[in-house]
Structure formats: C-alpha cells, structure tokens
N, CA, C and O atoms as a Tripos MOL2 file, in Angstrom:
@<TRIPOS>MOLECULE
protein
  272   271    68     0     0
PROTEIN
NO_CHARGES

@<TRIPOS>ATOM
      1 N          70.9310   76.9640   88.1630 N.3       1 MET1
      2 CA         70.1530   75.8070   87.7850 C.3       1 MET1
      3 C          70.0820   74.8710   88.9890 C.2       1 MET1
      4 O          71.1000   74.5320   89.5940 O.2       1 MET1
      5 N          68.8760   74.4690   89.3180 N.am      2 LYS2
      6 CA         68.6760   73.6050   90.4700 C.3       2 LYS2
      7 C          68.6070   72.1470   90.0250 C.2       2 LYS2
      8 O          68.2420   71.8630   88.8840 O.2       2 LYS2
      9 N          68.9580   71.2180   90.9200 N.am      3 PRO3
     10 CA         68.9000   69.7960   90.5630 C.3       3 PRO3
     11 C          67.5100   69.3480   90.1140 C.2       3 PRO3
     12 O          67.3950   68.4760   89.2520 O.2       3 PRO3
     13 N          66.4700   69.9220   90.6780 N.am      4 VAL4
     14 CA         65.1000   69.5650   90.2850 C.3       4 VAL4
     15 C          64.8740   69.9220   88.8180 C.2       4 VAL4
     16 O          64.2460   69.1670   88.0750 O.2       4 VAL4
     17 N          65.3890   71.0780   88.4100 N.am      5 ASP5
     18 CA         65.2460   71.5010   87.0170 C.3       5 ASP5
     19 C          65.9900   70.5600   86.0770 C.2       5 ASP5
     20 O          65.4990   70.2240   84.9990 O.2       5 ASP5
     21 N          67.1670   70.1440   86.4930 N.am      6 VAL6
     22 CA         67.9810   69.2580   85.6600 C.3       6 VAL6
     23 C          67.3040   67.8990   85.5150 C.2       6 VAL6
     24 O          67.2840   67.3290   84.4240 O.2       6 VAL6
     25 N          66.7530   67.3810   86.6010 N.am      7 ARG7
     26 CA         66.1050   66.0710   86.5490 C.3       7 ARG7
     27 C          64.8290   66.0920   85.7010 C.2       7 ARG7
     28 O          64.4080   65.0540   85.1900 O.2       7 ARG7
     29 N          64.2190   67.2600   85.5530 N.am      8 ALA8
     30 CA         62.9920   67.3600   84.7590 C.3       8 ALA8
     31 C          63.2740   67.4000   83.2640 C.2       8 ALA8
     32 O          62.3500   67.2590   82.4630 O.2       8 ALA8
     33 N          64.5290   67.5890   82.8720 N.am      9 MET9
     34 CA         64.8800   67.6860   81.4540 C.3       9 MET9
     35 C          64.9520   66.3110   80.8010 C.2       9 MET9
     36 O          65.2140   65.3030   81.4580 O.2       9 MET9
     37 N          64.7110   66.2960   79.4920 N.am     10 THR10
     38 CA         64.8780   65.0680   78.7250 C.3      10 THR10
     39 C          66.3590   64.9030   78.3780 C.2      10 THR10
     40 O          67.1610   65.8070   78.6160 O.2      10 THR10
     41 N          66.7090   63.7680   77.8260 N.am     11 GLU11
     42 CA         68.1030   63.5120   77.4500 C.3      11 GLU11
     43 C          68.6030   64.5150   76.4140 C.2      11 GLU11
     44 O          69.7320   64.9960   76.5040 O.2      11 GLU11
     45 N          67.7670   64.8260   75.4390 N.am     12 ASP12
     46 CA         68.1660   65.7910   74.4090 C.3      12 ASP12
     47 C          68.3800   67.1770   74.9990 C.2      12 ASP12
     48 O          69.3260   67.8750   74.6320 O.2      12 ASP12
     49 N          67.5080   67.5710   75.9050 N.am     13 GLN13
     50 CA         67.6620   68.8710   76.5490 C.3      13 GLN13
     51 C          68.9410   68.9120   77.3790 C.2      13 GLN13
     52 O          69.6390   69.9260   77.4020 O.2      13 GLN13
     53 N          69.2480   67.8080   78.0590 N.am     14 LEU14
     54 CA         70.4720   67.7430   78.8560 C.3      14 LEU14
     55 C          71.7040   67.8970   77.9700 C.2      14 LEU14
     56 O          72.6370   68.6250   78.3120 O.2      14 LEU14
     57 N          71.7030   67.2070   76.8300 N.am     15 LYS15
     58 CA         72.8470   67.2880   75.9290 C.3      15 LYS15
     59 C          73.0200   68.6970   75.3780 C.2      15 LYS15
     60 O          74.1380   69.2080   75.3070 O.2      15 LYS15
     61 N          71.9120   69.3260   74.9870 N.am     16 ASP16
     62 CA         71.9700   70.6880   74.4540 C.3      16 ASP16
     63 C          72.4650   71.6740   75.5040 C.2      16 ASP16
     64 O          73.3150   72.5180   75.2190 O.2      16 ASP16
     65 N          71.9350   71.5660   76.7120 N.am     17 THR17
     66 CA         72.3370   72.4680   77.7910 C.3      17 THR17
     67 C          73.8030   72.2630   78.1450 C.2      17 THR17
     68 O          74.5310   73.2250   78.3900 O.2      17 THR17
     69 N          74.2280   71.0150   78.1710 N.am     18 LEU18
     70 CA         75.6270   70.7180   78.4760 C.3      18 LEU18
     71 C          76.5510   71.3190   77.4270 C.2      18 LEU18
     72 O          77.5970   71.8760   77.7620 O.2      18 LEU18
     73 N          76.1730   71.2100   76.1770 N.am     19 LEU19
     74 CA         76.9760   71.7800   75.0950 C.3      19 LEU19
     75 C          77.0720   73.3000   75.2280 C.2      19 LEU19
     76 O          78.1530   73.8680   75.0740 O.2      19 LEU19
     77 N          75.9580   73.9530   75.5100 N.am     20 LYS20
     78 CA         75.9500   75.4090   75.6670 C.3      20 LYS20
     79 C          76.8130   75.8420   76.8550 C.2      20 LYS20
     80 O          77.5500   76.8250   76.7720 O.2      20 LYS20
     81 N          76.7140   75.1010   77.9580 N.am     21 LEU21
     82 CA         77.4990   75.4520   79.1390 C.3      21 LEU21
     83 C          78.9970   75.2760   78.8910 C.2      21 LEU21
     84 O          79.8040   76.0840   79.3500 O.2      21 LEU21
     85 N          79.3640   74.2250   78.1690 N.am     22 LYS22
     86 CA         80.7770   74.0170   77.8720 C.3      22 LYS22
     87 C          81.3210   75.0980   76.9480 C.2      22 LYS22
     88 O          82.4740   75.5080   77.0760 O.2      22 LYS22
     89 N          80.4880   75.5600   76.0160 N.am     23 GLU23
     90 CA         80.9080   76.6550   75.1360 C.3      23 GLU23
     91 C          81.1100   77.9390   75.9440 C.2      23 GLU23
     92 O          82.0800   78.6700   75.7410 O.2      23 GLU23
     93 N          80.1820   78.1980   76.8570 N.am     24 GLU24
     94 CA         80.3020   79.3960   77.6910 C.3      24 GLU24
     95 C          81.5230   79.3040   78.5960 C.2      24 GLU24
     96 O          82.2080   80.3020   78.8190 O.2      24 GLU24
     97 N          81.7970   78.1200   79.1170 N.am     25 GLN25
     98 CA         82.9730   77.9130   79.9570 C.3      25 GLN25
     99 C          84.2470   78.1820   79.1520 C.2      25 GLN25
    100 O          85.1980   78.7770   79.6590 O.2      25 GLN25
    101 N          84.2530   77.7470   77.9200 N.am     26 PHE26
    102 CA         85.4050   77.9640   77.0480 C.3      26 PHE26
    103 C          85.6400   79.4590   76.8320 C.2      26 PHE26
    104 O          86.7740   79.9340   76.9020 O.2      26 PHE26
    105 N          84.5600   80.1950   76.5690 N.am     27 LYS27
    106 CA         84.6650   81.6410   76.3550 C.3      27 LYS27
    107 C          85.1330   82.3460   77.6230 C.2      27 LYS27
    108 O          85.9580   83.2580   77.5640 O.2      27 LYS27
    109 N          84.6110   81.9250   78.7570 N.am     28 LEU28
    110 CA         85.0070   82.5480   80.0210 C.3      28 LEU28
    111 C          86.4740   82.2810   80.3540 C.2      28 LEU28
    112 O          87.1470   83.1130   80.9620 O.2      28 LEU28
    113 N          86.9500   81.1190   79.9500 N.am     29 ARG29
    114 CA         88.3530   80.7900   80.2020 C.3      29 ARG29
    115 C          89.2650   81.7740   79.4620 C.2      29 ARG29
    116 O          90.2810   82.2090   80.0050 O.2      29 ARG29
    117 N          88.9040   82.1200   78.2350 N.am     30 PHE30
    118 CA         89.6910   83.0900   77.4810 C.3      30 PHE30
    119 C          89.5650   84.4870   78.0780 C.2      30 PHE30
    120 O          90.5400   85.2380   78.1270 O.2      30 PHE30
    121 N          88.3710   84.8310   78.5270 N.am     31 GLN31
    122 CA         88.1980   86.1380   79.1550 C.3      31 GLN31
    123 C          89.0360   86.2490   80.4220 C.2      31 GLN31
    124 O          89.6190   87.2970   80.6990 O.2      31 GLN31
    125 N          89.0930   85.1710   81.1830 N.am     32 GLN32
    126 CA         89.8710   85.1700   82.4140 C.3      32 GLN32
    127 C          91.3610   85.3000   82.1060 C.2      32 GLN32
    128 O          92.0830   86.0110   82.8050 O.2      32 GLN32
    129 N          91.8060   84.6300   81.0860 N.am     33 ALA33
    130 CA         93.2280   84.6790   80.7280 C.3      33 ALA33
    131 C          93.6400   86.0600   80.2340 C.2      33 ALA33
    132 O          94.7710   86.4930   80.4550 O.2      33 ALA33
    133 N          92.7160   86.7510   79.5640 N.am     34 SER34
    134 CA         93.0500   88.0750   79.0310 C.3      34 SER34
    135 C          92.7040   89.1960   80.0110 C.2      34 SER34
    136 O          92.9320   90.3680   79.7110 O.2      34 SER34
    137 N          92.1620   88.8510   81.1660 N.am     35 GLY35
    138 CA         91.8560   89.8460   82.1790 C.3      35 GLY35
    139 C          90.5800   90.6220   81.9230 C.2      35 GLY35
    140 O          90.3930   91.6930   82.5000 O.2      35 GLY35
    141 N          89.6980   90.1180   81.0760 N.am     36 GLN36
    142 CA         88.4590   90.8130   80.7290 C.3      36 GLN36
    143 C          87.2390   90.2610   81.4630 C.2      36 GLN36
    144 O          86.1220   90.7330   81.2500 O.2      36 GLN36
    145 N          87.4410   89.2890   82.3030 N.am     37 MET37
    146 CA         86.3150   88.6440   82.9720 C.3      37 MET37
    147 C          85.7230   89.5740   84.0290 C.2      37 MET37
    148 O          86.4260   90.0420   84.9250 O.2      37 MET37
    149 N          84.4230   89.8330   83.9120 N.am     38 GLU38
    150 CA         83.7540   90.7490   84.8210 C.3      38 GLU38
    151 C          83.1420   90.0210   86.0120 C.2      38 GLU38
    152 O          83.3200   90.4400   87.1550 O.2      38 GLU38
    153 N          82.4280   88.9430   85.7500 N.am     39 ASN39
    154 CA         81.7490   88.2000   86.8070 C.3      39 ASN39
    155 C          82.5170   86.8980   87.0540 C.2      39 ASN39
    156 O          82.2750   85.8920   86.3870 O.2      39 ASN39
    157 N          83.4220   86.9250   87.9930 N.am     40 THR40
    158 CA         84.2670   85.7580   88.2330 C.3      40 THR40
    159 C          83.4920   84.5950   88.8480 C.2      40 THR40
    160 O          83.8980   83.4430   88.7010 O.2      40 THR40
    161 N          82.4100   84.8700   89.5170 N.am     41 ALA41
    162 CA         81.6150   83.8110   90.1400 C.3      41 ALA41
    163 C          80.8920   82.9620   89.1050 C.2      41 ALA41
    164 O          80.5300   81.8180   89.3810 O.2      41 ALA41
    165 N          80.6800   83.5090   87.9270 N.am     42 ARG42
    166 CA         79.9490   82.7830   86.8770 C.3      42 ARG42
    167 C          80.6860   81.5150   86.4720 C.2      42 ARG42
    168 O          80.0570   80.5070   86.1500 O.2      42 ARG42
    169 N          82.0090   81.5600   86.4860 N.am     43 TYR43
    170 CA         82.7970   80.3890   86.1010 C.3      43 TYR43
    171 C          82.4960   79.2130   87.0400 C.2      43 TYR43
    172 O          82.3390   78.0800   86.5860 O.2      43 TYR43
    173 N          82.4190   79.4780   88.3190 N.am     44 GLY44
    174 CA         82.1020   78.4260   89.2890 C.3      44 GLY44
    175 C          80.6900   77.9030   89.1340 C.2      44 GLY44
    176 O          80.4450   76.7070   89.2900 O.2      44 GLY44
    177 N          79.7600   78.7940   88.8280 N.am     45 GLN45
    178 CA         78.3750   78.3820   88.6140 C.3      45 GLN45
    179 C          78.2710   77.4310   87.4240 C.2      45 GLN45
    180 O          77.5590   76.4270   87.4730 O.2      45 GLN45
    181 N          78.9830   77.7600   86.3720 N.am     46 ILE46
    182 CA         78.9480   76.9160   85.1730 C.3      46 ILE46
    183 C          79.5350   75.5470   85.4820 C.2      46 ILE46
    184 O          78.9910   74.5260   85.0610 O.2      46 ILE46
    185 N          80.6440   75.5210   86.2160 N.am     47 ARG47
    186 CA         81.2610   74.2350   86.5750 C.3      47 ARG47
    187 C          80.2920   73.3640   87.3630 C.2      47 ARG47
    188 O          80.1950   72.1620   87.1130 O.2      47 ARG47
    189 N          79.5760   73.9590   88.3090 N.am     48 ARG48
    190 CA         78.6180   73.1890   89.1070 C.3      48 ARG48
    191 C          77.4370   72.7140   88.2590 C.2      48 ARG48
    192 O          76.9670   71.5880   88.4260 O.2      48 ARG48
    193 N          76.9600   73.5600   87.3570 N.am     49 ASP49
    194 CA         75.8560   73.1580   86.4820 C.3      49 ASP49
    195 C          76.2650   72.0040   85.5740 C.2      49 ASP49
    196 O          75.4850   71.0770   85.3560 O.2      49 ASP49
    197 N          77.4810   72.0570   85.0470 N.am     50 ILE50
    198 CA         77.9860   70.9610   84.2080 C.3      50 ILE50
    199 C          78.0460   69.6780   85.0280 C.2      50 ILE50
    200 O          77.6540   68.6140   84.5470 O.2      50 ILE50
    201 N          78.5270   69.7710   86.2490 N.am     51 ALA51
    202 CA         78.6170   68.5870   87.1110 C.3      51 ALA51
    203 C          77.2310   68.0180   87.4130 C.2      51 ALA51
    204 O          77.0500   66.8000   87.4350 O.2      51 ALA51
    205 N          76.2600   68.8910   87.6450 N.am     52 ARG52
    206 CA         74.8940   68.4200   87.9110 C.3      52 ARG52
    207 C          74.3380   67.6510   86.7200 C.2      52 ARG52
    208 O          73.7510   66.5800   86.8790 O.2      52 ARG52
    209 N          74.5250   68.2010   85.5380 N.am     53 ILE53
    210 CA         74.0090   67.5490   84.3350 C.3      53 ILE53
    211 C          74.6840   66.2060   84.1250 C.2      53 ILE53
    212 O          74.0160   65.2180   83.8210 O.2      53 ILE53
    213 N          75.9920   66.1590   84.2820 N.am     54 GLN54
    214 CA         76.7100   64.9020   84.0950 C.3      54 GLN54
    215 C          76.3090   63.8720   85.1400 C.2      54 GLN54
    216 O          76.2510   62.6790   84.8400 O.2      54 GLN54
    217 N          76.0320   64.3110   86.3560 N.am     55 THR55
    218 CA         75.5870   63.3930   87.4070 C.3      55 THR55
    219 C          74.2430   62.7780   87.0580 C.2      55 THR55
    220 O          74.0510   61.5720   87.2090 O.2      55 THR55
    221 N          73.3180   63.5950   86.5940 N.am     56 VAL56
    222 CA         71.9910   63.0860   86.2230 C.3      56 VAL56
    223 C          72.1060   62.1250   85.0440 C.2      56 VAL56
    224 O          71.4290   61.0970   85.0170 O.2      56 VAL56
    225 N          72.9550   62.4460   84.0730 N.am     57 GLN57
    226 CA         73.1340   61.5440   82.9320 C.3      57 GLN57
    227 C          73.7040   60.2050   83.3870 C.2      57 GLN57
    228 O          73.2760   59.1560   82.9040 O.2      57 GLN57
    229 N          74.6520   60.2270   84.3000 N.am     58 THR58
    230 CA         75.2490   58.9940   84.8160 C.3      58 THR58
    231 C          74.2240   58.1840   85.6030 C.2      58 THR58
    232 O          74.1650   56.9610   85.4750 O.2      58 THR58
    233 N          73.4190   58.8610   86.4150 N.am     59 GLU59
    234 CA         72.3820   58.1670   87.1780 C.3      59 GLU59
    235 C          71.3860   57.4780   86.2530 C.2      59 GLU59
    236 O          71.0060   56.3290   86.4770 O.2      59 GLU59
    237 N          70.9720   58.1910   85.2170 N.am     60 ARG60
    238 CA         70.0030   57.6180   84.2790 C.3      60 ARG60
    239 C          70.6060   56.4360   83.5360 C.2      60 ARG60
    240 O          69.9300   55.4360   83.2960 O.2      60 ARG60
    241 N          71.8620   56.5490   83.1770 N.am     61 LYS61
    242 CA         72.5270   55.4750   82.4450 C.3      61 LYS61
    243 C          72.6380   54.2310   83.3310 C.2      61 LYS61
    244 O          72.3700   53.1210   82.8710 O.2      61 LYS61
    245 N          73.0280   54.4060   84.5930 N.am     62 SER62
    246 CA         73.1660   53.2580   85.4760 C.3      62 SER62
    247 C          71.8000   52.6600   85.8170 C.2      62 SER62
    248 O          71.6830   51.4500   86.0120 O.2      62 SER62
    249 N          70.7760   53.4970   85.8880 N.am     63 HIS63
    250 CA         69.4260   52.9940   86.1560 C.3      63 HIS63
    251 C          68.9310   52.1370   85.0000 C.2      63 HIS63
    252 O          68.2900   51.1100   85.2200 O.2      63 HIS63
    253 N          69.2220   52.5500   83.7690 N.am     64 VAL64
    254 CA         68.8130   51.7740   82.5980 C.3      64 VAL64
    255 C          69.5760   50.4520   82.5550 C.2      64 VAL64
    256 O          68.9990   49.4150   82.2250 O.2      64 VAL64
    257 N          70.8610   50.4800   82.8850 N.am     65 GLU65
    258 CA         71.6670   49.2630   82.8610 C.3      65 GLU65
    259 C          71.2230   48.2830   83.9450 C.2      65 GLU65
    260 O          71.2440   47.0720   83.7250 O.2      65 GLU65
    261 N          70.8280   48.7830   85.0950 N.am     66 GLN66
    262 CA         70.3560   47.9020   86.1700 C.3      66 GLN66
    263 C          69.0010   47.3030   85.8510 C.2      66 GLN66
    264 O          68.6890   46.1950   86.2880 O.2      66 GLN66
    265 N          68.2030   48.0230   85.0990 N.am     67 GLY67
    266 CA         66.8670   47.5340   84.7410 C.3      67 GLY67
    267 C          66.9100   46.4460   83.6880 C.2      67 GLY67
    268 O          65.9390   45.7080   83.5240 O.2      67 GLY67
    269 N          68.0250   46.3330   82.9680 N.am     68 SER68
    270 CA         68.1280   45.3380   81.8920 C.3      68 SER68
    271 C          68.4180   43.9670   82.4160 C.2      68 SER68
    272 O          68.5340   43.0210   81.6380 O.2      68 SER68
@<TRIPOS>BOND
     1     1     2 1
     2     2     3 1
     3     3     4 2
     4     3     5 am
     5     5     6 1
     6     6     7 1
     7     7     8 2
     8     7     9 am
     9     9    10 1
    10    10    11 1
    11    11    12 2
    12    11    13 am
    13    13    14 1
    14    14    15 1
    15    15    16 2
    16    15    17 am
    17    17    18 1
    18    18    19 1
    19    19    20 2
    20    19    21 am
    21    21    22 1
    22    22    23 1
    23    23    24 2
    24    23    25 am
    25    25    26 1
    26    26    27 1
    27    27    28 2
    28    27    29 am
    29    29    30 1
    30    30    31 1
    31    31    32 2
    32    31    33 am
    33    33    34 1
    34    34    35 1
    35    35    36 2
    36    35    37 am
    37    37    38 1
    38    38    39 1
    39    39    40 2
    40    39    41 am
    41    41    42 1
    42    42    43 1
    43    43    44 2
    44    43    45 am
    45    45    46 1
    46    46    47 1
    47    47    48 2
    48    47    49 am
    49    49    50 1
    50    50    51 1
    51    51    52 2
    52    51    53 am
    53    53    54 1
    54    54    55 1
    55    55    56 2
    56    55    57 am
    57    57    58 1
    58    58    59 1
    59    59    60 2
    60    59    61 am
    61    61    62 1
    62    62    63 1
    63    63    64 2
    64    63    65 am
    65    65    66 1
    66    66    67 1
    67    67    68 2
    68    67    69 am
    69    69    70 1
    70    70    71 1
    71    71    72 2
    72    71    73 am
    73    73    74 1
    74    74    75 1
    75    75    76 2
    76    75    77 am
    77    77    78 1
    78    78    79 1
    79    79    80 2
    80    79    81 am
    81    81    82 1
    82    82    83 1
    83    83    84 2
    84    83    85 am
    85    85    86 1
    86    86    87 1
    87    87    88 2
    88    87    89 am
    89    89    90 1
    90    90    91 1
    91    91    92 2
    92    91    93 am
    93    93    94 1
    94    94    95 1
    95    95    96 2
    96    95    97 am
    97    97    98 1
    98    98    99 1
    99    99   100 2
   100    99   101 am
   101   101   102 1
   102   102   103 1
   103   103   104 2
   104   103   105 am
   105   105   106 1
   106   106   107 1
   107   107   108 2
   108   107   109 am
   109   109   110 1
   110   110   111 1
   111   111   112 2
   112   111   113 am
   113   113   114 1
   114   114   115 1
   115   115   116 2
   116   115   117 am
   117   117   118 1
   118   118   119 1
   119   119   120 2
   120   119   121 am
   121   121   122 1
   122   122   123 1
   123   123   124 2
   124   123   125 am
   125   125   126 1
   126   126   127 1
   127   127   128 2
   128   127   129 am
   129   129   130 1
   130   130   131 1
   131   131   132 2
   132   131   133 am
   133   133   134 1
   134   134   135 1
   135   135   136 2
   136   135   137 am
   137   137   138 1
   138   138   139 1
   139   139   140 2
   140   139   141 am
   141   141   142 1
   142   142   143 1
   143   143   144 2
   144   143   145 am
   145   145   146 1
   146   146   147 1
   147   147   148 2
   148   147   149 am
   149   149   150 1
   150   150   151 1
   151   151   152 2
   152   151   153 am
   153   153   154 1
   154   154   155 1
   155   155   156 2
   156   155   157 am
   157   157   158 1
   158   158   159 1
   159   159   160 2
   160   159   161 am
   161   161   162 1
   162   162   163 1
   163   163   164 2
   164   163   165 am
   165   165   166 1
   166   166   167 1
   167   167   168 2
   168   167   169 am
   169   169   170 1
   170   170   171 1
   171   171   172 2
   172   171   173 am
   173   173   174 1
   174   174   175 1
   175   175   176 2
   176   175   177 am
   177   177   178 1
   178   178   179 1
   179   179   180 2
   180   179   181 am
   181   181   182 1
   182   182   183 1
   183   183   184 2
   184   183   185 am
   185   185   186 1
   186   186   187 1
   187   187   188 2
   188   187   189 am
   189   189   190 1
   190   190   191 1
   191   191   192 2
   192   191   193 am
   193   193   194 1
   194   194   195 1
   195   195   196 2
   196   195   197 am
   197   197   198 1
   198   198   199 1
   199   199   200 2
   200   199   201 am
   201   201   202 1
   202   202   203 1
   203   203   204 2
   204   203   205 am
   205   205   206 1
   206   206   207 1
   207   207   208 2
   208   207   209 am
   209   209   210 1
   210   210   211 1
   211   211   212 2
   212   211   213 am
   213   213   214 1
   214   214   215 1
   215   215   216 2
   216   215   217 am
   217   217   218 1
   218   218   219 1
   219   219   220 2
   220   219   221 am
   221   221   222 1
   222   222   223 1
   223   223   224 2
   224   223   225 am
   225   225   226 1
   226   226   227 1
   227   227   228 2
   228   227   229 am
   229   229   230 1
   230   230   231 1
   231   231   232 2
   232   231   233 am
   233   233   234 1
   234   234   235 1
   235   235   236 2
   236   235   237 am
   237   237   238 1
   238   238   239 1
   239   239   240 2
   240   239   241 am
   241   241   242 1
   242   242   243 1
   243   243   244 2
   244   243   245 am
   245   245   246 1
   246   246   247 1
   247   247   248 2
   248   247   249 am
   249   249   250 1
   250   250   251 1
   251   251   252 2
   252   251   253 am
   253   253   254 1
   254   254   255 1
   255   255   256 2
   256   255   257 am
   257   257   258 1
   258   258   259 1
   259   259   260 2
   260   259   261 am
   261   261   262 1
   262   262   263 1
   263   263   264 2
   264   263   265 am
   265   265   266 1
   266   266   267 1
   267   267   268 2
   268   267   269 am
   269   269   270 1
   270   270   271 1
   271   271   272 2
@<TRIPOS>SUBSTRUCTURE
     1 MET1         2 RESIDUE 1 A MET
     2 LYS2         6 RESIDUE 1 A LYS
     3 PRO3        10 RESIDUE 1 A PRO
     4 VAL4        14 RESIDUE 1 A VAL
     5 ASP5        18 RESIDUE 1 A ASP
     6 VAL6        22 RESIDUE 1 A VAL
     7 ARG7        26 RESIDUE 1 A ARG
     8 ALA8        30 RESIDUE 1 A ALA
     9 MET9        34 RESIDUE 1 A MET
    10 THR10       38 RESIDUE 1 A THR
    11 GLU11       42 RESIDUE 1 A GLU
    12 ASP12       46 RESIDUE 1 A ASP
    13 GLN13       50 RESIDUE 1 A GLN
    14 LEU14       54 RESIDUE 1 A LEU
    15 LYS15       58 RESIDUE 1 A LYS
    16 ASP16       62 RESIDUE 1 A ASP
    17 THR17       66 RESIDUE 1 A THR
    18 LEU18       70 RESIDUE 1 A LEU
    19 LEU19       74 RESIDUE 1 A LEU
    20 LYS20       78 RESIDUE 1 A LYS
    21 LEU21       82 RESIDUE 1 A LEU
    22 LYS22       86 RESIDUE 1 A LYS
    23 GLU23       90 RESIDUE 1 A GLU
    24 GLU24       94 RESIDUE 1 A GLU
    25 GLN25       98 RESIDUE 1 A GLN
    26 PHE26      102 RESIDUE 1 A PHE
    27 LYS27      106 RESIDUE 1 A LYS
    28 LEU28      110 RESIDUE 1 A LEU
    29 ARG29      114 RESIDUE 1 A ARG
    30 PHE30      118 RESIDUE 1 A PHE
    31 GLN31      122 RESIDUE 1 A GLN
    32 GLN32      126 RESIDUE 1 A GLN
    33 ALA33      130 RESIDUE 1 A ALA
    34 SER34      134 RESIDUE 1 A SER
    35 GLY35      138 RESIDUE 1 A GLY
    36 GLN36      142 RESIDUE 1 A GLN
    37 MET37      146 RESIDUE 1 A MET
    38 GLU38      150 RESIDUE 1 A GLU
    39 ASN39      154 RESIDUE 1 A ASN
    40 THR40      158 RESIDUE 1 A THR
    41 ALA41      162 RESIDUE 1 A ALA
    42 ARG42      166 RESIDUE 1 A ARG
    43 TYR43      170 RESIDUE 1 A TYR
    44 GLY44      174 RESIDUE 1 A GLY
    45 GLN45      178 RESIDUE 1 A GLN
    46 ILE46      182 RESIDUE 1 A ILE
    47 ARG47      186 RESIDUE 1 A ARG
    48 ARG48      190 RESIDUE 1 A ARG
    49 ASP49      194 RESIDUE 1 A ASP
    50 ILE50      198 RESIDUE 1 A ILE
    51 ALA51      202 RESIDUE 1 A ALA
    52 ARG52      206 RESIDUE 1 A ARG
    53 ILE53      210 RESIDUE 1 A ILE
    54 GLN54      214 RESIDUE 1 A GLN
    55 THR55      218 RESIDUE 1 A THR
    56 VAL56      222 RESIDUE 1 A VAL
    57 GLN57      226 RESIDUE 1 A GLN
    58 THR58      230 RESIDUE 1 A THR
    59 GLU59      234 RESIDUE 1 A GLU
    60 ARG60      238 RESIDUE 1 A ARG
    61 LYS61      242 RESIDUE 1 A LYS
    62 SER62      246 RESIDUE 1 A SER
    63 HIS63      250 RESIDUE 1 A HIS
    64 VAL64      254 RESIDUE 1 A VAL
    65 GLU65      258 RESIDUE 1 A GLU
    66 GLN66      262 RESIDUE 1 A GLN
    67 GLY67      266 RESIDUE 1 A GLY
    68 SER68      270 RESIDUE 1 A SER
C-alpha cells in the first residue's frame, strides 16, 4: 500500500482497512509463534501499512483542529 493510496481513502475506509490489517497481524503473530509462518516479510509490510494509516489519521485530525 502506497501513501498516495492511503491519502485517497475516506475516514471510514481508513478505519476498515486498519481493522483488517490488525486482524491479519494478530493471525500472523500466532502463525509465527507456532512456526507455521510462510511469508515472514508480510509481517513487516503490515506493520508499515498500519503506521501509514495511523499517520494519515493523525495528520487529518491535527489539520481539523488547526482549522478550528
């Protein structure tokens, strides 16, 4: 997921995507603990995508607060 894609999403889409990514991260954590994880790089990708979404949400929140 690229930052441009994240910035194009609405707030509802961001929340839904964030929820899905956190669920996938949770599942991958169990797979890693049990030794069943096949694509180890996916865990890092999910972490970065979550960070991107949270960054955009924080930027939007601070922009709204500054505009008030």
